[in-house]
All heavy atoms as a GROMACS GRO file, in nm:
protein
  658
    1MET      N    1   7.900   8.991  11.220
    1MET     CA    2   7.996   9.046  11.127
    1MET      C    3   8.019   9.192  11.161
    1MET      O    4   7.926   9.268  11.179
    1MET     CB    5   7.944   9.032  10.985
    1MET     CG    6   8.038   9.090  10.883
    1MET     SD    7   7.994   9.046  10.714
    1MET     CE    8   7.884   9.178  10.673
    2ASP      N    9   8.146   9.233  11.168
    2ASP     CA   10   8.181   9.370  11.196
    2ASP      C   11   8.156   9.455  11.073
    2ASP      O   12   8.211   9.430  10.967
    2ASP     CB   13   8.328   9.378  11.237
    2ASP     CG   14   8.372   9.520  11.266
    2ASP    OD1   15   8.285   9.609  11.284
    2ASP    OD2   16   8.494   9.543  11.273
    3GLN      N   17   8.069   9.555  11.084
    3GLN     CA   18   8.037   9.640  10.971
    3GLN      C   19   8.098   9.779  10.988
    3GLN      O   20   8.057   9.874  10.922
    3GLN     CB   21   7.887   9.651  10.952
    3GLN     CG   22   7.825   9.519  10.911
    3GLN     CD   23   7.676   9.530  10.885
    3GLN    OE1   24   7.613   9.628  10.917
    3GLN    NE2   25   7.620   9.427  10.827
    4SER      N   26   8.197   9.793  11.075
    4SER     CA   27   8.261   9.923  11.092
    4SER      C   28   8.342   9.955  10.967
    4SER      O   29   8.389   9.867  10.896
    4SER     CB   30   8.350   9.923  11.215
    4SER     OG   31   8.452   9.828  11.202
    5TRP      N   32   8.358  10.080  10.940
    5TRP     CA   33   8.424  10.127  10.820
    5TRP      C   34   8.568  10.163  10.850
    5TRP      O   35   8.597  10.235  10.944
    5TRP     CB   36   8.349  10.247  10.766
    5TRP     CG   37   8.405  10.297  10.638
    5TRP    CD1   38   8.473  10.412  10.620
    5TRP    CD2   39   8.401  10.232  10.512
    5TRP    NE1   40   8.511  10.425  10.490
    5TRP    CE2   41   8.468  10.315  10.421
    5TRP    CE3   42   8.348  10.113  10.466
    5TRP    CZ2   43   8.482  10.283  10.287
    5TRP    CZ3   44   8.362  10.082  10.333
    5TRP    CH2   45   8.428  10.166  10.246
    6THR      N   46   8.659  10.117  10.768
    6THR     CA   47   8.800  10.151  10.780
    6THR      C   48   8.826  10.270  10.689
    6THR      O   49   8.810  10.260  10.568
    6THR     CB   50   8.888  10.031  10.738
    6THR    OG1   51   8.851   9.919  10.817
    6THR    CG2   52   9.034  10.062  10.758
    7ARG      N   53   8.865  10.382  10.744
    7ARG     CA   54   8.877  10.507  10.670
    7ARG      C   55   8.968  10.504  10.548
    7ARG      O   56   8.936  10.567  10.450
    7ARG     CB   57   8.920  10.618  10.768
    7ARG     CG   58   8.918  10.754  10.707
    7ARG     CD   59   8.776  10.792  10.678
    7ARG     NE   60   8.776  10.922  10.612
    7ARG     CZ   61   8.684  10.962  10.531
    7ARG    NH1   62   8.581  10.887  10.505
    7ARG    NH2   63   8.689  11.079  10.476
    8PRO      N   64   9.082  10.434  10.546
    8PRO     CA   65   9.166  10.440  10.427
    8PRO      C   66   9.103  10.382  10.302
    8PRO      O   67   9.150  10.403  10.193
    8PRO     CB   68   9.290  10.359  10.465
    8PRO     CG   69   9.291  10.361  10.613
    8PRO     CD   70   9.148  10.366  10.655
    9ARG      N   71   8.997  10.311  10.316
    9ARG     CA   72   8.931  10.252  10.199
    9ARG      C   73   8.814  10.339  10.156
    9ARG      O   74   8.771  10.427  10.225
    9ARG     CB   75   8.881  10.112  10.233
    9ARG     CG   76   8.993  10.020  10.275
    9ARG     CD   77   8.936   9.886  10.315
    9ARG     NE   78   9.040   9.806  10.375
    9ARG     CZ   79   9.108   9.714  10.311
    9ARG    NH1   80   9.084   9.689  10.185
    9ARG    NH2   81   9.200   9.644  10.373
   10GLY      N   82   8.762  10.312  10.039
   10GLY     CA   83   8.649  10.388   9.988
   10GLY      C   84   8.570  10.304   9.890
   10GLY      O   85   8.609  10.193   9.856
   11LEU      N   86   8.461  10.360   9.848
   11LEU     CA   87   8.376  10.293   9.750
   11LEU      C   88   8.364  10.382   9.628
   11LEU      O   89   8.355  10.503   9.639
   11LEU     CB   90   8.234  10.274   9.805
   11LEU     CG   91   8.213  10.180   9.920
   11LEU    CD1   92   8.067  10.185   9.964
   11LEU    CD2   93   8.247  10.038   9.880
   12VAL      N   94   8.360  10.320   9.513
   12VAL     CA   95   8.325  10.390   9.391
   12VAL      C   96   8.204  10.319   9.336
   12VAL      O   97   8.206  10.198   9.311
   12VAL     CB   98   8.438  10.388   9.286
   12VAL    CG1   99   8.392  10.458   9.159
   12VAL    CG2  100   8.563  10.453   9.341
   13LEU      N  101   8.095  10.393   9.321
   13LEU     CA  102   7.973  10.333   9.269
   13LEU      C  103   7.951  10.383   9.128
   13LEU      O  104   7.940  10.503   9.104
   13LEU     CB  105   7.854  10.373   9.357
   13LEU     CG  106   7.861  10.329   9.503
   13LEU    CD1  107   7.745  10.387   9.580
   13LEU    CD2  108   7.862  10.178   9.512
   14GLY      N  109   7.948  10.292   9.037
   14GLY     CA  110   7.924  10.327   8.899
   14GLY      C  111   7.792  10.268   8.855
   14GLY      O  112   7.737  10.181   8.920
   15GLN      N  113   7.743  10.321   8.747
   15GLN     CA  114   7.618  10.266   8.700
   15GLN      C  115   7.603  10.289   8.552
   15GLN      O  116   7.627  10.398   8.502
   15GLN     CB  117   7.504  10.328   8.780
   15GLN     CG  118   7.402  10.402   8.706
   15GLN     CD  119   7.300  10.466   8.798
   15GLN    OE1  120   7.309  10.462   8.917
   15GLN    NE2  121   7.202  10.525   8.738
   16ALA      N  122   7.571  10.185   8.486
   16ALA     CA  123   7.529  10.195   8.347
   16ALA      C  124   7.376  10.211   8.354
   16ALA      O  125   7.320  10.210   8.462
   16ALA     CB  126   7.568  10.068   8.273
   17PRO      N  127   7.310  10.229   8.242
   17PRO     CA  128   7.164  10.235   8.250
   17PRO      C  129   7.107  10.114   8.324
   17PRO      O  130   7.154  10.002   8.305
   17PRO     CB  131   7.121  10.235   8.103
   17PRO     CG  132   7.239  10.293   8.031
   17PRO     CD  133   7.360  10.244   8.107
   18THR      N  134   7.011  10.138   8.409
   18THR     CA  135   6.953  10.030   8.489
   18THR      C  136   6.882   9.932   8.396
   18THR      O  137   6.794   9.971   8.320
   18THR     CB  138   6.854  10.086   8.593
   18THR    OG1  139   6.924  10.182   8.673
   18THR    CG2  140   6.800   9.977   8.684
   19PRO      N  141   6.919   9.804   8.402
   19PRO     CA  142   6.858   9.705   8.312
   19PRO      C  143   6.715   9.672   8.353
   19PRO      O  144   6.677   9.688   8.470
   19PRO     CB  145   6.949   9.583   8.328
   19PRO     CG  146   7.008   9.597   8.464
   19PRO     CD  147   7.020   9.746   8.489
   20PRO      N  148   6.634   9.627   8.258
   20PRO     CA  149   6.493   9.596   8.286
   20PRO      C  150   6.469   9.507   8.407
   20PRO      O  151   6.375   9.532   8.482
   20PRO     CB  152   6.444   9.529   8.157
   20PRO     CG  153   6.531   9.589   8.051
   20PRO     CD  154   6.666   9.607   8.117
   21PRO      N  155   6.553   9.405   8.434
   21PRO     CA  156   6.524   9.320   8.550
   21PRO      C  157   6.530   9.393   8.685
   21PRO      O  158   6.474   9.347   8.782
   21PRO     CB  159   6.631   9.211   8.545
   21PRO     CG  160   6.677   9.208   8.403
   21PRO     CD  161   6.664   9.350   8.355
   22THR      N  162   6.599   9.507   8.691
   22THR     CA  163   6.614   9.575   8.820
   22THR      C  164   6.556   9.716   8.824
   22THR      O  165   6.558   9.780   8.928
   22THR     CB  166   6.763   9.583   8.861
   22THR    OG1  167   6.835   9.654   8.761
   22THR    CG2  168   6.821   9.446   8.883
   23VAL      N  169   6.502   9.765   8.713
   23VAL     CA  170   6.454   9.903   8.710
   23VAL      C  171   6.340   9.928   8.809
   23VAL      O  172   6.332  10.035   8.869
   23VAL     CB  173   6.415   9.947   8.567
   23VAL    CG1  174   6.284   9.884   8.522
   23VAL    CG2  175   6.410  10.098   8.558
   24SER      N  176   6.254   9.830   8.833
   24SER     CA  177   6.146   9.850   8.929
   24SER      C  178   6.199   9.854   9.073
   24SER      O  179   6.143   9.921   9.159
   24SER     CB  180   6.038   9.743   8.915
   24SER     OG  181   6.091   9.615   8.944
   25ARG      N  182   6.308   9.784   9.098
   25ARG     CA  183   6.366   9.781   9.233
   25ARG      C  184   6.454   9.904   9.261
   25ARG      O  185   6.468   9.947   9.373
   25ARG     CB  186   6.448   9.654   9.250
   25ARG     CG  187   6.499   9.637   9.389
   25ARG     CD  188   6.550   9.500   9.413
   25ARG     NE  189   6.587   9.490   9.553
   25ARG     CZ  190   6.632   9.385   9.611
   25ARG    NH1  191   6.643   9.273   9.543
   25ARG    NH2  192   6.664   9.384   9.736
   26PHE      N  193   6.519   9.957   9.155
   26PHE     CA  194   6.608  10.072   9.168
   26PHE      C  195   6.566  10.181   9.070
   26PHE      O  196   6.638  10.212   8.976
   26PHE     CB  197   6.753  10.030   9.138
   26PHE     CG  198   6.803   9.917   9.224
   26PHE    CD1  199   6.828   9.792   9.169
   26PHE    CD2  200   6.826   9.935   9.360
   26PHE    CE1  201   6.875   9.688   9.247
   26PHE    CE2  202   6.872   9.831   9.439
   26PHE     CZ  203   6.896   9.707   9.383
   27PRO      N  204   6.450  10.243   9.090
   27PRO     CA  205   6.399  10.339   8.992
   27PRO      C  206   6.486  10.464   8.974
   27PRO      O  207   6.481  10.527   8.869
   27PRO     CB  208   6.262  10.376   9.046
   27PRO     CG  209   6.268  10.346   9.192
   27PRO     CD  210   6.362  10.228   9.204
   28ARG      N  211   6.568  10.499   9.072
   28ARG     CA  212   6.655  10.616   9.060
   28ARG      C  213   6.796  10.579   9.016
   28ARG      O  214   6.885  10.663   9.014
   28ARG     CB  215   6.662  10.691   9.194
   28ARG     CG  216   6.528  10.752   9.232
   28ARG     CD  217   6.530  10.814   9.369
   28ARG     NE  218   6.543  10.709   9.468
   28ARG     CZ  219   6.620  10.716   9.576
   28ARG    NH1  220   6.690  10.825   9.602
   28ARG    NH2  221   6.626  10.618   9.661
   29GLY      N  222   6.816  10.454   8.980
   29GLY     CA  223   6.947  10.405   8.939
   29GLY      C  224   7.012  10.328   9.054
   29GLY      O  225   6.997  10.363   9.171
   30GLU      N  226   7.083  10.224   9.020
   30GLU     CA  227   7.143  10.136   9.121
   30GLU      C  228   7.242  10.208   9.211
   30GLU      O  229   7.242  10.189   9.333
   30GLU     CB  230   7.211  10.018   9.053
   30GLU     CG  231   7.114   9.926   8.983
   30GLU     CD  232   7.183   9.821   8.898
   30GLU    OE1  233   7.303   9.837   8.868
   30GLU    OE2  234   7.117   9.723   8.863
   31ALA      N  235   7.327  10.293   9.154
   31ALA     CA  236   7.430  10.360   9.233
   31ALA      C  237   7.370  10.447   9.343
   31ALA      O  238   7.422  10.453   9.454
   31ALA     CB  239   7.523  10.441   9.145
   32VAL      N  240   7.260  10.514   9.312
   32VAL     CA  241   7.194  10.599   9.412
   32VAL      C  242   7.147  10.514   9.530
   32VAL      O  243   7.172  10.548   9.647
   32VAL     CB  244   7.074  10.674   9.350
   32VAL    CG1  245   6.993  10.748   9.456
   32VAL    CG2  246   7.121  10.770   9.242
   33HIS      N  247   7.083  10.404   9.501
   33HIS     CA  248   7.032  10.317   9.607
   33HIS      C  249   7.146  10.252   9.686
   33HIS      O  250   7.140  10.240   9.807
   33HIS     CB  251   6.939  10.210   9.548
   33HIS     CG  252   6.812  10.268   9.495
   33HIS    ND1  253   6.700  10.288   9.574
   33HIS    CD2  254   6.779  10.311   9.372
   33HIS    CE1  255   6.604  10.341   9.501
   33HIS    NE2  256   6.648  10.356   9.378
   34TYR      N  257   7.251  10.210   9.615
   34TYR     CA  258   7.365  10.147   9.683
   34TYR      C  259   7.434  10.247   9.776
   34TYR      O  260   7.476  10.212   9.886
   34TYR     CB  261   7.465  10.091   9.583
   34TYR     CG  262   7.413   9.977   9.500
   34TYR    CD1  263   7.468   9.950   9.376
   34TYR    CD2  264   7.309   9.895   9.545
   34TYR    CE1  265   7.422   9.844   9.298
   34TYR    CE2  266   7.263   9.790   9.468
   34TYR     CZ  267   7.319   9.765   9.344
   34TYR     OH  268   7.274   9.662   9.268
   35LYS      N  269   7.447  10.372   9.732
   35LYS     CA  270   7.510  10.474   9.818
   35LYS      C  271   7.427  10.495   9.944
   35LYS      O  272   7.480  10.503  10.054
   35LYS     CB  273   7.527  10.606   9.744
   35LYS     CG  274   7.592  10.712   9.830
   35LYS     CD  275   7.620  10.841   9.756
   35LYS     CE  276   7.691  10.939   9.849
   35LYS     NZ  277   7.730  11.062   9.777
   36GLU      N  278   7.296  10.505   9.929
   36GLU     CA  279   7.209  10.522  10.046
   36GLU      C  280   7.225  10.405  10.143
   36GLU      O  281   7.233  10.424  10.264
   36GLU     CB  282   7.063  10.536  10.002
   36GLU     CG  283   7.035  10.667   9.932
   36GLU     CD  284   6.897  10.673   9.870
   36GLU    OE1  285   6.826  10.570   9.865
   36GLU    OE2  286   6.860  10.783   9.825
   37HIS      N  287   7.230  10.284  10.090
   37HIS     CA  288   7.245  10.166  10.174
   37HIS      C  289   7.380  10.167  10.245
   37HIS      O  290   7.389  10.138  10.365
   37HIS     CB  291   7.227  10.038  10.092
   37HIS     CG  292   7.228   9.914  10.172
   37HIS    ND1  293   7.127   9.880  10.260
   37HIS    CD2  294   7.319   9.813  10.179
   37HIS    CE1  295   7.157   9.766  10.319
   37HIS    NE2  296   7.273   9.722  10.271
   38ALA      N  297   7.486  10.200  10.172
   38ALA     CA  298   7.620  10.204  10.231
   38ALA      C  299   7.628  10.307  10.343
   38ALA      O  300   7.687  10.281  10.448
   38ALA     CB  301   7.725  10.233  10.124
   39THR      N  302   7.568  10.423  10.324
   39THR     CA  303   7.574  10.526  10.429
   39THR      C  304   7.492  10.482  10.550
   39THR      O  305   7.531  10.511  10.664
   39THR     CB  306   7.526  10.663  10.378
   39THR    OG1  307   7.397  10.654  10.323
   39THR    CG2  308   7.622  10.720  10.275
   40LYS      N  309   7.384  10.410  10.529
   40LYS     CA  310   7.307  10.357  10.643
   40LYS      C  311   7.390  10.256  10.722
   40LYS      O  312   7.370  10.239  10.842
   40LYS     CB  313   7.178  10.291  10.595
   40LYS     CG  314   7.073  10.390  10.552
   40LYS     CD  315   6.948  10.320  10.502
   40LYS     CE  316   6.850  10.419  10.447
   40LYS     NZ  317   6.733  10.356  10.386
   41LEU      N  318   7.483  10.188  10.654
   41LEU     CA  319   7.570  10.091  10.722
   41LEU      C  320   7.692  10.157  10.786
   41LEU      O  321   7.775  10.089  10.844
   41LEU     CB  322   7.616   9.984  10.623
   41LEU     CG  323   7.508   9.889  10.572
   41LEU    CD1  324   7.564   9.796  10.465
   41LEU    CD2  325   7.450   9.808  10.687
   42GLY      N  326   7.703  10.290  10.771
   42GLY     CA  327   7.810  10.362  10.837
   42GLY      C  328   7.924  10.409  10.749
   42GLY      O  329   8.021  10.466  10.798
   43VAL      N  330   7.916  10.387  10.618
   43VAL     CA  331   8.020  10.437  10.528
   43VAL      C  332   7.998  10.587  10.513
   43VAL      O  333   7.889  10.630  10.476
   43VAL     CB  334   8.014  10.369  10.390
   43VAL    CG1  335   8.119  10.426  10.298
   43VAL    CG2  336   8.028  10.218  10.404
   44PRO      N  337   8.099  10.668  10.542
   44PRO     CA  338   8.083  10.813  10.527
   44PRO      C  339   8.053  10.850  10.382
   44PRO      O  340   8.116  10.796  10.289
   44PRO     CB  341   8.218  10.871  10.570
   44PRO     CG  342   8.287  10.762  10.642
   44PRO     CD  343   8.233  10.632  10.590
   45GLY      N  344   7.960  10.941  10.361
   45GLY     CA  345   7.924  10.982  10.226
   45GLY      C  346   8.042  11.034  10.146
   45GLY      O  347   8.050  11.012  10.026
   46ASP      N  348   8.137  11.101  10.214
   46ASP     CA  349   8.252  11.154  10.141
   46ASP      C  350   8.354  11.047  10.104
   46ASP      O  351   8.452  11.075  10.035
   46ASP     CB  352   8.319  11.268  10.218
   46ASP     CG  353   8.380  11.225  10.350
   46ASP    OD1  354   8.356  11.111  10.395
   46ASP    OD2  355   8.452  11.308  10.410
   47ALA      N  356   8.332  10.924  10.146
   47ALA     CA  357   8.419  10.813  10.108
   47ALA      C  358   8.364  10.739   9.986
   47ALA      O  359   8.421  10.643   9.939
   47ALA     CB  360   8.434  10.714  10.223
   48ILE      N  361   8.252  10.789   9.934
   48ILE     CA  362   8.186  10.724   9.820
   48ILE      C  363   8.193  10.818   9.700
   48ILE      O  364   8.148  10.931   9.706
   48ILE     CB  365   8.039  10.691   9.852
   48ILE    CG1  366   8.030  10.602   9.975
   48ILE    CG2  367   7.971  10.628   9.731
   48ILE    CD1  368   7.889  10.582  10.026
   49LEU      N  369   8.252  10.770   9.592
   49LEU     CA  370   8.257  10.845   9.468
   49LEU      C  371   8.158  10.783   9.371
   49LEU      O  372   8.141  10.662   9.367
   49LEU     CB  373   8.397  10.839   9.406
   49LEU     CG  374   8.511  10.898   9.487
   49LEU    CD1  375   8.644  10.874   9.414
   49LEU    CD2  376   8.489  11.046   9.509
   50GLY      N  377   8.096  10.867   9.290
   50GLY     CA  378   8.004  10.817   9.189
   50GLY      C  379   8.064  10.830   9.050
   50GLY      O  380   8.137  10.924   9.022
   51GLU      N  381   8.035  10.736   8.965
   51GLU     CA  382   8.078  10.739   8.826
   51GLU      C  383   7.954  10.715   8.741
   51GLU      O  384   7.917  10.602   8.714
   51GLU     CB  385   8.185  10.631   8.800
   51GLU     CG  386   8.258  10.645   8.668
   51GLU     CD  387   8.170  10.624   8.548
   51GLU    OE1  388   8.128  10.511   8.523
   51GLU    OE2  389   8.140  10.725   8.478
   52PRO      N  390   7.886  10.821   8.701
   52PRO     CA  391   7.756  10.806   8.635
   52PRO      C  392   7.757  10.802   8.482
   52PRO      O  393   7.653  10.787   8.421
   52PRO     CB  394   7.681  10.931   8.682
   52PRO     CG  395   7.789  11.034   8.691
   52PRO     CD  396   7.911  10.958   8.740
   53ARG      N  397   7.874  10.815   8.416
   53ARG     CA  398   7.876  10.828   8.270
   53ARG      C  399   7.879  10.696   8.195
   53ARG      O  400   7.852  10.693   8.075
   53ARG     CB  401   7.997  10.911   8.229
   53ARG     CG  402   7.997  11.052   8.281
   53ARG     CD  403   8.119  11.127   8.231
   53ARG     NE  404   8.232  11.038   8.211
   53ARG     CZ  405   8.350  11.054   8.268
   53ARG    NH1  406   8.374  11.153   8.348
   53ARG    NH2  407   8.449  10.968   8.246
   54ALA      N  408   7.916  10.590   8.258
   54ALA     CA  409   7.934  10.462   8.189
   54ALA      C  410   7.804  10.411   8.129
   54ALA      O  411   7.697  10.429   8.185
   54ALA     CB  412   7.991  10.359   8.285
   55THR      N  413   7.819  10.344   8.016
   55THR     CA  414   7.704  10.278   7.953
   55THR      C  415   7.722  10.127   7.950
   55THR      O  416   7.640  10.056   7.894
   55THR     CB  417   7.682  10.330   7.809
   55THR    OG1  418   7.800  10.304   7.733
   55THR    CG2  419   7.652  10.480   7.809
   56SER      N  420   7.832  10.080   8.010
   56SER     CA  421   7.858   9.936   8.019
   56SER      C  422   7.954   9.913   8.136
   56SER      O  423   8.016  10.007   8.188
   56SER     CB  424   7.922   9.883   7.891
   56SER     OG  425   8.053   9.936   7.877
   57THR      N  426   7.968   9.789   8.176
   57THR     CA  427   8.059   9.755   8.285
   57THR      C  428   8.203   9.788   8.247
   57THR      O  429   8.278   9.843   8.328
   57THR     CB  430   8.046   9.606   8.322
   57THR    OG1  431   7.909   9.579   8.358
   57THR    CG2  432   8.135   9.570   8.439
   58GLY      N  433   8.242   9.760   8.124
   58GLY     CA  434   8.377   9.791   8.079
   58GLY      C  435   8.406   9.940   8.085
   58GLY      O  436   8.513   9.982   8.131
   59GLU      N  437   8.311  10.022   8.040
   59GLU     CA  438   8.329  10.167   8.048
   59GLU      C  439   8.337  10.212   8.193
   59GLU      O  440   8.411  10.304   8.226
   59GLU     CB  441   8.214  10.240   7.980
   59GLU     CG  442   8.224  10.247   7.831
   59GLU     CD  443   8.112  10.331   7.770
   59GLU    OE1  444   8.040  10.404   7.843
   59GLU    OE2  445   8.095  10.323   7.648
   60ASN      N  446   8.260  10.148   8.279
   60ASN     CA  447   8.263  10.186   8.419
   60ASN      C  448   8.401  10.163   8.479
   60ASN      O  449   8.452  10.247   8.554
   60ASN     CB  450   8.156  10.110   8.498
   60ASN     CG  451   8.152  10.154   8.642
   60ASN    OD1  452   8.180  10.074   8.731
   60ASN    ND2  453   8.120  10.278   8.666
   61VAL      N  454   8.465  10.052   8.445
   61VAL     CA  455   8.600  10.023   8.494
   61VAL      C  456   8.698  10.130   8.444
   61VAL      O  457   8.776  10.186   8.521
   61VAL     CB  458   8.645   9.882   8.452
   61VAL    CG1  459   8.792   9.860   8.484
   61VAL    CG2  460   8.559   9.776   8.521
   62THR      N  461   8.692  10.161   8.316
   62THR     CA  462   8.780  10.261   8.257
   62THR      C  463   8.757  10.399   8.320
   62THR      O  464   8.852  10.468   8.359
   62THR     CB  465   8.759  10.269   8.104
   62THR    OG1  466   8.787  10.141   8.048
   62THR    CG2  467   8.846  10.375   8.041
   63ASN      N  468   8.631  10.440   8.331
   63ASN     CA  469   8.599  10.571   8.388
   63ASN      C  470   8.636  10.580   8.536
   63ASN      O  471   8.681  10.684   8.583
   63ASN     CB  472   8.450  10.602   8.371
   63ASN     CG  473   8.409  10.617   8.226
   63ASN    OD1  474   8.492  10.624   8.136
   63ASN    ND2  475   8.279  10.619   8.203
   64THR      N  476   8.617  10.471   8.608
   64THR     CA  477   8.649  10.469   8.750
   64THR      C  478   8.799  10.482   8.772
   64THR      O  479   8.844  10.558   8.859
   64THR     CB  480   8.597  10.340   8.815
   64THR    OG1  481   8.454  10.340   8.805
   64THR    CG2  482   8.637  10.330   8.960
   65ARG      N  483   8.875  10.414   8.692
   65ARG     CA  484   9.022  10.426   8.704
   65ARG      C  485   9.066  10.570   8.680
   65ARG      O  486   9.147  10.625   8.754
   65ARG     CB  487   9.091  10.331   8.608
   65ARG     CG  488   9.240  10.332   8.627
   65ARG     CD  489   9.308  10.224   8.545
   65ARG     NE  490   9.442  10.213   8.593
   65ARG     CZ  491   9.493  10.108   8.655
   65ARG    NH1  492   9.418  10.003   8.674
   65ARG    NH2  493   9.616  10.107   8.696
   66ALA      N  494   9.010  10.635   8.578
   66ALA     CA  495   9.043  10.775   8.550
   66ALA      C  496   8.999  10.866   8.665
   66ALA      O  497   9.072  10.957   8.704
   66ALA     CB  498   8.978  10.818   8.419
   67LEU      N  499   8.882  10.839   8.721
   67LEU     CA  500   8.831  10.917   8.834
   67LEU      C  501   8.926  10.909   8.953
   67LEU      O  502   8.958  11.010   9.015
   67LEU     CB  503   8.692  10.866   8.873
   67LEU     CG  504   8.623  10.929   8.991
   67LEU    CD1  505   8.579  11.071   8.957
   67LEU    CD2  506   8.501  10.845   9.031
   68LEU      N  507   8.973  10.790   8.982
   68LEU     CA  508   9.065  10.772   9.094
   68LEU      C  509   9.201  10.835   9.065
   68LEU      O  510   9.261  10.898   9.153
   68LEU     CB  511   9.079  10.624   9.127
   68LEU     CG  512   8.953  10.559   9.184
   68LEU    CD1  513   8.969  10.409   9.193
   68LEU    CD2  514   8.916  10.618   9.318
   69GLU      N  515   9.250  10.821   8.943
   69GLU     CA  516   9.378  10.882   8.906
   69GLU      C  517   9.372  11.034   8.921
   69GLU      O  518   9.467  11.096   8.967
   69GLU     CB  519   9.417  10.843   8.764
   69GLU     CG  520   9.468  10.701   8.752
   69GLU     CD  521   9.499  10.662   8.608
   69GLU    OE1  522   9.482  10.744   8.515
   69GLU    OE2  523   9.539  10.545   8.588
   70GLN      N  524   9.259  11.095   8.882
   70GLN     CA  525   9.242  11.240   8.896
   70GLN      C  526   9.253  11.284   9.042
   70GLN      O  527   9.291  11.396   9.070
   70GLN     CB  528   9.106  11.284   8.841
   70GLN     CG  529   9.092  11.273   8.693
   70GLN     CD  530   8.949  11.292   8.647
   70GLN    OE1  531   8.859  11.320   8.726
   70GLN    NE2  532   8.926  11.275   8.518
   71ARG      N  533   9.218  11.195   9.132
   71ARG     CA  534   9.223  11.227   9.275
   71ARG      C  535   9.352  11.178   9.341
   71ARG      O  536   9.365  11.180   9.461
   71ARG     CB  537   9.102  11.167   9.344
   71ARG     CG  538   8.976  11.245   9.310
   71ARG     CD  539   8.851  11.171   9.351
   71ARG     NE  540   8.734  11.253   9.335
   71ARG     CZ  541   8.678  11.286   9.219
   71ARG    NH1  542   8.730  11.244   9.106
   71ARG    NH2  543   8.570  11.361   9.215
   72GLY      N  544   9.445  11.130   9.259
   72GLY     CA  545   9.573  11.086   9.311
   72GLY      C  546   9.569  10.954   9.384
   72GLY      O  547   9.655  10.924   9.467
   73VAL      N  548   9.470  10.872   9.355
   73VAL     CA  549   9.456  10.742   9.421
   73VAL      C  550   9.519  10.635   9.333
   73VAL      O  551   9.474  10.611   9.220
   73VAL     CB  552   9.307  10.707   9.447
   73VAL    CG1  553   9.294  10.570   9.510
   73VAL    CG2  554   9.241  10.814   9.532
   74ALA      N  555   9.624  10.572   9.383
   74ALA     CA  556   9.688  10.462   9.310
   74ALA      C  557   9.611  10.333   9.337
   74ALA      O  558   9.583  10.300   9.452
   74ALA     CB  559   9.832  10.447   9.356
   75VAL      N  560   9.576  10.263   9.233
   75VAL     CA  561   9.498  10.141   9.247
   75VAL      C  562   9.586  10.020   9.214
   75VAL      O  563   9.637  10.008   9.104
   75VAL     CB  564   9.375  10.143   9.154
   75VAL    CG1  565   9.296  10.013   9.167
   75VAL    CG2  566   9.288  10.263   9.183
   76ALA      N  567   9.602   9.933   9.313
   76ALA     CA  568   9.679   9.810   9.293
   76ALA      C  569   9.587   9.693   9.263
   76ALA      O  570   9.624   9.599   9.193
   76ALA     CB  571   9.763   9.780   9.417
   77SER      N  572   9.466   9.699   9.316
   77SER     CA  573   9.368   9.594   9.290
   77SER      C  574   9.230   9.652   9.315
   77SER      O  575   9.214   9.758   9.374
   77SER     CB  576   9.392   9.472   9.381
   77SER     OG  577   9.369   9.507   9.516
   78ALA      N  578   9.128   9.580   9.270
   78ALA     CA  579   8.991   9.626   9.286
   78ALA      C  580   8.898   9.505   9.296
   78ALA      O  581   8.933   9.395   9.253
   78ALA     CB  582   8.949   9.713   9.168
   79VAL      N  583   8.782   9.528   9.350
   79VAL     CA  584   8.678   9.426   9.356
   79VAL      C  585   8.562   9.477   9.271
   79VAL      O  586   8.512   9.586   9.292
   79VAL     CB  587   8.630   9.401   9.500
   79VAL    CG1  588   8.514   9.303   9.501
   79VAL    CG2  589   8.744   9.352   9.586
   80LEU      N  590   8.523   9.398   9.174
   80LEU     CA  591   8.412   9.433   9.086
   80LEU      C  592   8.294   9.344   9.123
   80LEU      O  593   8.306   9.221   9.123
   80LEU     CB  594   8.451   9.411   8.940
   80LEU     CG  595   8.340   9.431   8.837
   80LEU    CD1  596   8.300   9.578   8.832
   80LEU    CD2  597   8.385   9.383   8.702
   81VAL      N  598   8.182   9.407   9.154
   81VAL     CA  599   8.061   9.333   9.187
   81VAL      C  600   7.963   9.356   9.074
   81VAL      O  601   7.934   9.468   9.037
   81VAL     CB  602   8.001   9.380   9.321
   81VAL    CG1  603   7.874   9.303   9.353
   81VAL    CG2  604   8.103   9.367   9.433
   82SER      N  605   7.912   9.247   9.019
   82SER     CA  606   7.825   9.255   8.903
   82SER      C  607   7.724   9.140   8.908
   82SER      O  608   7.736   9.050   8.987
   82SER     CB  609   7.911   9.246   8.777
   82SER     OG  610   7.833   9.263   8.662
   83ARG      N  611   7.626   9.146   8.819
   83ARG     CA  612   7.530   9.038   8.808
   83ARG      C  613   7.592   8.922   8.729
   83ARG      O  614   7.676   8.946   8.643
   83ARG     CB  615   7.405   9.088   8.736
   83ARG     CG  616   7.317   9.178   8.820
   83ARG     CD  617   7.198   9.218   8.736
   83ARG     NE  618   7.165   9.357   8.725
   83ARG     CZ  619   7.244   9.462   8.714
   83ARG    NH1  620   7.372   9.450   8.711
   83ARG    NH2  621   7.199   9.584   8.703
   84PRO      N  622   7.547   8.801   8.752
   84PRO     CA  623   7.605   8.686   8.681
   84PRO      C  624   7.594   8.696   8.528
   84PRO      O  625   7.682   8.650   8.457
   84PRO     CB  626   7.524   8.567   8.731
   84PRO     CG  627   7.465   8.610   8.860
   84PRO     CD  628   7.446   8.760   8.849
   85TYR      N  629   7.490   8.758   8.477
   85TYR     CA  630   7.471   8.762   8.333
   85TYR      C  631   7.548   8.878   8.266
   85TYR      O  632   7.547   8.891   8.145
   85TYR     CB  633   7.324   8.770   8.295
   85TYR     CG  634   7.248   8.885   8.355
   85TYR    CD1  635   7.251   9.011   8.297
   85TYR    CD2  636   7.171   8.866   8.468
   85TYR    CE1  637   7.181   9.116   8.352
   85TYR    CE2  638   7.099   8.971   8.523
   85TYR     CZ  639   7.105   9.096   8.466
   85TYR     OH  640   7.035   9.200   8.520
   86GLN      N  641   7.616   8.960   8.342
   86GLN     CA  642   7.699   9.067   8.285
   86GLN      C  643   7.839   9.014   8.263
   86GLN      O  644   7.908   8.979   8.358
   86GLN     CB  645   7.705   9.187   8.378
   86GLN     CG  646   7.579   9.270   8.375
   86GLN     CD  647   7.595   9.390   8.464
   86GLN    OE1  648   7.589   9.376   8.585
   86GLN    NE2  649   7.614   9.505   8.405
   87GLN      N  650   7.880   9.006   8.142
   87GLN     CA  651   8.012   8.955   8.110
   87GLN      C  652   8.079   9.042   8.008
   87GLN      O  653   8.020   9.101   7.928
   87GLN     CB  654   8.004   8.811   8.060
   87GLN     CG  655   7.946   8.720   8.164
   87GLN     CD  656   7.934   8.576   8.111
   87GLN    OE1  657   8.001   8.539   8.016
   87GLN    NE2  658   7.851   8.498   8.172
   0.00000   0.00000   0.00000
């Protein structure tokens, strides 16, 4: 699988409080660990935005949209990755 990064795209990593099932695996918060993993795979750090204020998945979507709008990024679609039990 080609893991090269296409520059026009970016990542936004948001995080609500780390839930009990994953707190031992991600003690510094999921977004911190995901960013480190993404940069190890070749995603430039400046292509990753963080959204740390959310307290739920819904808030994360709202806050992320505002974050992107502030930077002049028009969003036509998005991919949301979540755990199966988060609805």
